[in-house]
Residue, then its C-alpha position, 0 to 999 in steps of 0.5 A: m500500500n502506498p505510504i501516503r494512502l496508509f497514513l491517510t487511512a490511519a489518520s481518518l480511523a483515528a479521527a473517527a475514533a476520537f469523535a465516536p461516543s464513549k461508553t464510559v460515563l463518569r458519575p460521582a459515587h454519591q450525590t452531594s452539594s456541589a460546593l462540598y463536591v468541589q471542596g472535596q472535604g465534606d465539612g463545608y467551607k468555614k468562611v466564604f468570600v462573595a463579590g457583589g453580596s448585596k444584590g441579586v444572585g450574590r445576596l441569595v448566595v449570602d443568605k444561603l451560606l448564612s443559613e448553613g452557618t458559614d461565615v461570609v465576607a461580602l464585597v459591597r459598594s455602599d456603606e448602607k449595604v454594609e449596615e444592611l448585611s451586618a444586621l443579618e443573623g448568622 
């Protein structure tokens, strides 16, 4: 067989194998919180920094973390928001 043709055949087979669906599906052994899964310890975080903790998603994250007993340090833009967040229980 011609060496160029052999190379092209091998390259096309390798490309086809690379894009073929894999039968191996990796899943975690047990379902857990994504934060705990990323951290890899299972104890939860002791202290978490949240940028934009006074509005929208950041505020929801702050509320959730405080409800779980985590210490939160939040970055906000105004003194009013500092007072508001400082008044939260947690």
